[in-house]
C-alpha positions as a Markdown table, in Angstrom:
| # | Residue | x | y | z |
|---|---|---|---|---|
| 1 | Unk | -0.6 | -5.5 | -3.3 |
| 2 | Unk | 2.7 | -4.2 | -4.5 |
| 3 | Unk | 2.6 | -6.6 | -7.5 |
| 4 | Unk | -0.8 | -5.2 | -8.5 |
| 5 | Unk | 0.5 | -1.7 | -8.3 |
| 6 | Unk | 3.5 | -2.6 | -10.4 |
| 7 | Unk | 1.2 | -4.3 | -12.9 |
| 8 | Unk | -1.0 | -1.2 | -13.2 |
| 9 | Unk | 2.1 | 1.0 | -13.6 |
| 10 | Unk | 3.7 | -1.3 | -16.2 |
| 11 | Unk | 0.3 | -1.7 | -18.0 |
| 12 | Unk | -0.1 | 2.1 | -18.0 |
| 13 | Unk | 3.3 | 2.5 | -19.6 |
| 14 | Unk | 3.3 | -0.2 | -22.2 |
| 15 | Unk | -0.4 | -0.6 | -23.1 |
| 16 | Unk | -1.8 | 1.2 | -26.2 |
| 17 | Unk | -5.1 | 1.9 | -24.6 |
| 18 | Unk | -3.5 | 3.6 | -21.6 |
| 19 | Unk | -1.0 | 5.5 | -23.6 |
| 20 | Unk | -3.8 | 7.4 | -25.4 |
| 21 | Unk | -4.9 | 8.9 | -22.1 |
| 22 | Unk | -3.5 | 12.2 | -21.0 |
| 23 | Unk | -0.4 | 12.1 | -18.8 |
| 24 | Unk | -2.1 | 14.0 | -16.0 |
| 25 | Unk | -4.8 | 11.2 | -15.8 |
| 26 | Unk | -2.0 | 8.6 | -15.5 |
| 27 | Unk | -0.3 | 10.6 | -12.8 |
| 28 | Unk | -3.5 | 10.9 | -10.9 |
| 29 | Unk | -4.2 | 7.2 | -11.2 |
| 30 | Unk | -0.8 | 6.3 | -9.9 |
| 31 | Unk | -1.0 | 8.7 | -7.1 |
| 32 | Unk | -4.4 | 7.3 | -6.1 |
| 33 | Unk | -2.9 | 3.7 | -6.2 |
| 34 | Unk | 0.0 | 4.8 | -4.0 |
| 35 | Unk | -2.4 | 6.6 | -1.6 |
| 36 | Unk | -4.6 | 3.5 | -1.2 |
| 37 | Unk | -1.8 | 0.9 | -1.1 |
| 38 | Unk | 0.9 | 2.9 | 0.8 |
| 39 | Unk | -0.4 | 2.4 | 4.3 |
| 40 | Unk | -1.0 | -1.3 | 3.9 |
| 41 | Unk | 2.5 | -1.8 | 2.4 |
| 42 | Unk | 3.9 | 0.2 | 5.3 |
| 43 | Unk | 2.1 | -2.0 | 7.8 |
| 44 | Unk | 3.4 | -5.2 | 6.1 |
| 45 | Unk | 7.0 | -3.9 | 6.2 |
| 46 | Unk | 6.7 | -2.8 | 9.8 |
| 47 | Unk | 5.4 | -6.2 | 11.0 |
| 48 | Unk | 7.9 | -8.2 | 9.0 |
| 49 | Unk | 10.7 | -5.8 | 10.1 |
| 50 | Unk | 9.8 | -6.3 | 13.8 |
| 51 | Unk | 10.0 | -10.0 | 13.4 |
| 52 | Unk | 13.1 | -10.1 | 11.3 |
| 53 | Unk | 14.8 | -7.6 | 13.5 |
| 54 | Unk | 14.2 | -9.6 | 16.6 |
| 55 | Unk | 12.3 | -6.8 | 18.2 |
| 56 | Unk | 9.1 | -8.8 | 18.6 |
| 57 | Unk | 7.8 | -12.3 | 18.4 |
| 58 | Unk | 5.2 | -13.1 | 15.7 |
| 59 | Unk | 2.4 | -12.6 | 18.2 |
| 60 | Unk | 3.7 | -9.2 | 19.3 |
| 61 | Unk | 4.3 | -8.2 | 15.7 |
| 62 | Unk | 0.7 | -9.2 | 14.9 |
| 63 | Unk | -0.5 | -6.9 | 17.7 |
| 64 | Unk | 1.6 | -4.1 | 16.3 |
| 65 | Unk | 0.0 | -4.7 | 12.9 |
| 66 | Unk | -3.5 | -4.6 | 14.4 |
| 67 | Unk | -2.8 | -1.4 | 16.2 |
| 68 | Unk | -1.4 | 0.1 | 13.0 |
| 69 | Unk | -4.5 | -1.0 | 11.1 |
| 70 | Unk | -6.7 | 0.7 | 13.7 |
| 71 | Unk | -4.7 | 3.9 | 13.3 |
| 72 | Unk | -4.9 | 3.7 | 9.5 |
| 73 | Unk | -8.6 | 3.1 | 9.5 |
| 74 | Unk | -9.2 | 5.9 | 12.0 |
| 75 | Unk | -7.2 | 8.3 | 9.8 |
| 76 | Unk | -9.2 | 7.3 | 6.8 |
| 77 | Unk | -12.4 | 7.8 | 8.6 |
| 78 | Unk | -13.6 | 4.2 | 8.1 |
| 79 | Unk | -13.4 | 3.1 | 11.7 |
| 80 | Unk | -16.9 | 2.3 | 12.9 |
C-alpha cells in the first residue's frame, strides 16, 4: 500500500502528463490517497509493533488488528 502511494506521488512529480495538471489537483489527489491508505498503514504498523515489541503474540496482535479494522470501518460508515 505504501509503495503504491509512493509510486503515485513520484509519478505525479516526474510524469509529463501529471505535471500539466494544476497543483491544487495534485494536492487533492495526494490528500485523498493519504486519507484512504492512512488507517490501513496505521493498522499494519500497530500489529507489527505489538509483535516486535513483545507486547502480544501473533494471535493476539491479529485480534488487535481485527478490532482496529472494525473501528476503522465503523468510522468510515462501511460497517454493515
